[in-house]
C-alpha atoms as one frame of an Amber mdcrd trajectory, in Angstrom:
protein
 109.664  67.379  97.318 110.647  70.635  95.564 112.358  73.291  97.665 110.037
  76.140  98.566 110.996  79.459  97.034 112.041  82.283  99.368 109.892  85.386
  99.426 112.503  87.237  97.352 112.449  84.429  94.766 108.665  84.463  94.715
 108.742  88.195  93.992 111.262  87.648  91.192 108.906  85.059  89.655 106.008
  87.524  89.797 108.077  90.284  88.180 109.215  87.925  85.444 105.601  87.019
  84.717 104.411  90.603  84.167 105.790  90.812  80.657 106.054  94.612  80.626
 102.392  95.155  81.474 103.103  97.580  84.365 100.053  96.898  86.588  99.083
  99.326  89.356 100.779  98.724  92.746  99.879 100.375  96.033 103.030 100.437
  98.192 102.651 101.110 101.895 105.750 102.978 103.141 106.771 104.187 106.592
 109.470 106.676 105.547 111.772 107.828 102.785 114.776 105.594 103.587 112.635
 102.414 103.672 110.969 103.290 100.368 114.169 104.203  98.542 115.635 100.876
  97.486 112.163  99.345  97.141 111.042 101.967  94.662 114.273 101.655  92.745
 113.637  97.903  92.373 109.920  98.030  91.564 109.329 101.181  89.600 110.357
  99.584  86.311 107.690  96.903  86.699 104.706  98.724  88.218 102.772 101.963
  88.118 103.259 102.797  91.806 101.340 104.874  94.294 102.920 105.140  97.751
 100.540 105.142 100.698 101.774 106.920 103.822  99.591 105.460 106.583 101.415
 105.146 109.911  99.299 105.919 113.004 101.948 104.120 115.082 104.508 106.883
 114.562 105.157 108.969 117.683 105.139 111.854 118.264 103.247 113.837 115.586
 106.348 115.927 114.776 108.201 112.683 113.951 105.285 111.513 111.802 105.312
 114.783 109.874 109.098 114.734 109.383 109.075 111.193 108.033 106.248 112.001
 105.663 108.003 115.119 104.367 111.179 113.203 103.770 109.244 110.500 101.870
 107.637 113.105  99.625 110.984 114.871  99.124 112.708 111.650  98.098 109.940
 110.588  95.688 109.895 114.026  94.081 113.665 113.939  93.563 114.163 110.326
  92.553 110.866 109.528  90.783 109.463 112.890  89.616 107.314 111.464  86.836
 106.475 107.907  87.802 105.461 107.643  91.443 102.699 109.377  93.446 102.464
 109.721  97.239  99.129 109.650  99.077  99.011 110.566 102.733  96.198 108.832
 104.614  94.682 109.794 107.977  96.849 110.147 111.082  94.970 109.002 114.168
  97.397 107.573 116.784  94.448 106.223 118.786  93.965 103.604 116.058  97.406
 102.234 116.983  97.015 102.551 120.778  93.650 100.746 120.646  95.029  97.993
 118.426  97.994  97.218 120.689  96.307  97.650 124.068  97.781  95.121 126.480
 100.908  94.654 124.389 102.729  97.833 125.401 105.525  95.937 127.174 106.211
  93.509 124.352 109.783  93.614 122.972 110.430  94.844 119.478 109.601  92.051
 116.935 107.112  90.644 119.426 103.312  90.533 119.390 102.835  94.276 119.362
 104.780  94.564 116.131 102.692  91.847 114.475  99.566  93.786 115.337 101.118
  96.948 113.995 102.100  95.265 110.715  98.543  94.047 110.293  96.979  97.396
 111.087  98.953  99.223 108.447  98.887  96.490 105.839  95.144  96.038 106.259
  94.587  99.694 105.525  96.802  99.334 102.452  94.832  96.345 101.179  91.586
  98.122 101.848  92.725 101.254 100.038  93.991  99.214  97.146  90.661  97.474
  96.799  88.720 100.709  97.035  90.828 102.417  94.317  91.219  99.668  91.782
  94.862  98.636  92.316  96.028  95.291  90.948  98.648  94.649  93.701  99.601
  95.894  97.128 102.825  95.601  99.126 104.722  97.196 102.010 108.293  98.353
 102.460 108.416  96.913 105.986 110.574  93.925 105.099 113.486  96.199 104.032
 114.397  96.450 107.689 116.645  93.767 109.283 114.484  94.174 112.407 111.271
  93.118 110.619 110.074  89.527 110.218 109.433  88.901 106.528 107.612  85.621
 107.194 104.999  87.323 109.380 104.657  90.246 106.959 104.037  87.888 104.014
 101.613  85.732 105.948  99.566  88.811 106.788  99.730  89.887 103.169  98.417
  86.554 101.954  95.525  86.662 104.431  94.660  90.210 103.352  94.779  89.147
  99.697  92.028  86.637 100.477  90.024  89.197 102.425  90.123  92.086  99.960
  90.763  90.401  96.603  93.839  92.412  95.729  97.037  90.494  95.018  99.795
  90.787  97.566 103.326  91.036  96.268 105.520  88.550  98.173 108.799  90.150
  99.185 111.761  90.320 101.467 113.290  93.603 100.402 116.294  93.339 102.725
 117.662  90.473 100.565 120.120  91.019  97.688 121.683  93.864  99.674 118.370
  95.765  99.720 118.985  97.205 103.167 122.511  98.240 102.205 121.189  99.925
  99.079 118.639 101.857 101.223 121.566 103.167 103.272 123.410 104.208 100.126
 120.395 106.008  98.687 119.649 107.711 102.001 123.157 109.134 101.958 122.952
 110.097  98.300 119.725 112.014  98.810 120.536 113.308 102.298 117.539 111.640
 103.879 116.766 111.810 107.578 117.116 108.329 109.055 115.298 107.737 112.311
 116.899 105.656 115.101 113.801 103.806 116.236 111.004 101.994 114.446 108.305
 104.511 115.053 106.034 103.868 118.038 106.305 105.394 121.468 107.041 102.009
 123.045 109.976 101.225 120.744 111.382 104.707 121.291 111.206 104.559 125.082
 112.702 101.054 125.086 115.759 102.605 123.385 115.869 105.470 125.872 114.506
 108.004 123.381 112.165 110.484 125.060 112.521 113.434 122.686 112.718 112.240
 119.074 112.902 114.495 116.086 115.714 116.605 117.512 118.577 117.899 115.405
């Protein structure tokens, strides 16, 4: 029985198959640092639009700061080839989705629901706007479960008819490269995932200070 390819290897196979065609990719991103190494890796293969849709991010000042840093990074690093689209910000979408899961630990059931909420919107947006592929930067984090993220992506591909790019962006020193690029561009790096529950679990009650 042949050995199953890792998600990183699956992505490499997709990229090798494109043959310089540069299809349109919608990339969901949660912040500048998480997008940095991903965009560096993918921009030569795709025409990329970054979707900033993160109703989980708390409080609003933190959401705004992360979005501004994402736009600043893209303008500096990819001035001609990448666009950023900011979607709606309605935190109640997140709170309603994770109701009953507030006490779950990070990487638990609440996070899976949050992955799906944001990725579903990305797949929907991609289908509505004629993209060939969609993906998310979420797997760049060592705290994110790539298997769950890719399973959700595969399910959404079937639902919306837009191809999901398999990935595990933390591999091949992807996370380390994101740290390097964040330092190079002076990006603000947050110290919690994004939601109120993850912040409070780390003892953070007043984010976006300093």
